[in-house]
N, C-alpha and C positions, 0 to 999 in steps of 0.2 A: 710187436715189440716183446722181446723175451724178458724173463724175470731178471736175468743178469743186467740187462740194459736199464731196467727200472731201478734196480738197486744202485747202479752206477750213477744215475742222475740224482737220486735222493742223497747219496753220500757226497756227491759233488756240490749240490746246493747247500748242504749243511757245512761243508768245508769252506765254501766261499763266504757264507754268512758268519761263521766263526772267525775267519781271517779278517773280515771287515770289522767285527766287533773288537778284535784285538787292538786295532789302531784307533778305534773311536771310543772305547770304554774309558770313563773318567777315573775309575778306581783301578790302580795297578793290580790289585789282587783279582778283580774281575777279568782284567785283560789276560792275566796268567791262566785263569781257569778256562777262558775261551781258547787260549792257545793249546791247552791240554785237549779240549774237544776237537780242535783241528787236527792234532796229532792222531787221535783215535780214528777219525774219519779217513785220514790219509792212510792209516794202516789197513782200514777196510778196503780202500781202493787197491792196495798192494795185494790183499787177499783175493780180490777179483781177478787180478793178473796172475794168480797162482804163484806168487812170490811170498810164501809163508815165512821164510826166514827173515826177509826184510821187514815184513809187517810186525813180527814178534820183536825184532831188534828195535824198531821204531818205538814200540810201546815200552819195552824194558829200559832202553837207554834214555830216551827223551822224557817220557812220561814218568817212568819209575825213578829216575835219578836226577836228571837236569831240572825238570820242572818242579819237583819236590824241593830241591835245594833252592831254586829261585823263589818259590813261594815262601820258604822259611826265611830267606834273606829279606824279602820285601816286607813281611810281617814283623820281623825283628827290627828293621831300620826305622819303622814308623815314619814313612815319607810324608812330607807336607804336600798334599795334593794342590792346595790353593796356589802355592808358589810355582808349581809345574804348569798350571793353566795360564799364568800371566803371559808367557811368551808363545802361546799356541797360535792365536790369530795373527800375531806379528810375523811368524815364520810360515803361515799357511799359504800365502801366494807363491813363495819360492818352492815349497814342497809340492804344491799342486802342479806347478809348471814342470817340475822334474818328473812327476808321475805321468803327466800327459805325454811328455817326450818319450819316456821309456815304454809306455803302452803303444804309442805309434810305431816305435822301432820294432817291438815284438810283433805287431800286426803286419808290418811290411815284410819282416823276415819269414814268419810262419805262413803268410799268405802267398808268397812268391812261388812260382813253379820250381825254382831251383831248390827249394827246401825239400822237395820229394815226399811231402806228407800225403799227397793225393795218390801217388803211385806206390805206396808202401804195400808190399805183398801181404796176403792174409797169412796168419800164423798157422803152421802145420799142427795137427793134433799131437800131443805128447804121449809118450809111451808110459806104461804103468810103473816101470822102474826108474823113471826120470827123477832126478834130485836137483832142485834149484840151488841147494847149498854147494853141491859138488861143482855144478856148472859155474857158479859165482866164484868159487875158489880157483877154478881153472882159468877163468878170465882175469882174475886179479893177479895171478902169478905167471901168466904168459903174455897176453896182449897188453895189460896195464901194469906190468911188473915195476917199471920205473916210477909210475905215478903212485903205486902202493908204497914203494920204498921211500919216496919223497914225503908222503903223508906220515909214514911212521917216524921219519926223522924229525918232522915238525912237531909231532906229538911228544917225542922224546925230549926235544928242546923245551917244550912247554912244561913238562914234568920237572926237568932239571932246574928251570928258572923258578918254578914255584917253590921247590925245595930250597934253592939258594936264597930266595926272599925270606923264607921263614927262619933260616939259620943265621940271618944277620943279627949281630948283637949290638945293642945300644950302650953308650957309655954310662947312662944313668940307670940301666936295668940291673936288677939283682937276681942272681942265680945261685942255686944250691950246688955244693960239691958233695956228691954222694959218698965218695971214698973217704973224705975227711969226716963226715958225719958217722960213718960206720966205724972208723978207727978210734973215735972218742971213747974213753973209759969212764965208768961211773964215778971214780974217785977224782977225775979231772973236771967233772961238770959242776960240782958244788964245792965252794971254798968257805970255810968258817973263819971269820975275822973277829978278833976280840978287840973291843973298843972300851975306853974308860967312860963311865957314866958321867953325864954333864951335871954340874952342881945346880941345885934347885934353890931359888931365892924364896926363902920361907916368909920373909916380910911381905913380899908382893902377894903371895897366896893368902896371907892372913887379912890383908886389906880388902881383897876381892870377896871374902866370905861375908855374908850378911850378918849383921849384929842381931843378937837375940833380944 
C-alpha cells in the first residue's frame, strides 16, 4: 500500500466522520465547525487527485467566505436549541426511511456493471507542463458551455434578486435626502423667535416661601 493510498483512506475517514457529526451535533456552531473540517478534508482529496485549483477554490470560497458568514449569522441570531430538538425524534422515522432508500439507490446504481466503474481505465501520467486550470477552462467553455452559461445566468438572477430585495422601500421607513442636506445654509438652520415674557404671580410665590 502506497503513501498516497494511506493518506486517501485517512482523509476519507475524517471526511465521513465530520459529515456524520454535521447532522448529529446538537449545537449549530459545532455543526458548522465540523462542516468546515469536512471541507478541508475534501480539499485534501482534491489535492491527491492533482486538482490544486479546485482544492484551493473549495477552501477559499466555502471555508473562507460561506462558512465564516454562516457562523457569524448563527452566533448573531442566538438560536434556541431546545426548540429545535423538539421535532427531531418526531421526524426521525421519515428522514431515516428516505436516507435508507437513497443509500439503496446509490448502491444499486454504482454497483451495477452498467455504471462502468470496474472497467474505468487507469489514468495516464501527466506531463510536466500540464495545467488543470487550463484544462478545466477548456472543458467549461467547450463541452459544458451551455451548462456554464446557465449557471452564470442563475447566479446573475440571484444577485439581481438580492439587490432588488434590499432596495425595497417601506412606507414607514425614514430616509435621508443628501442633496437637500447639503443645500441647507447656516442662516436657514436656526431661527430666533421673540416671545413676550409670561407674567409671574407674586402672591403665589410669597405664600410658598417659608415664614421666618
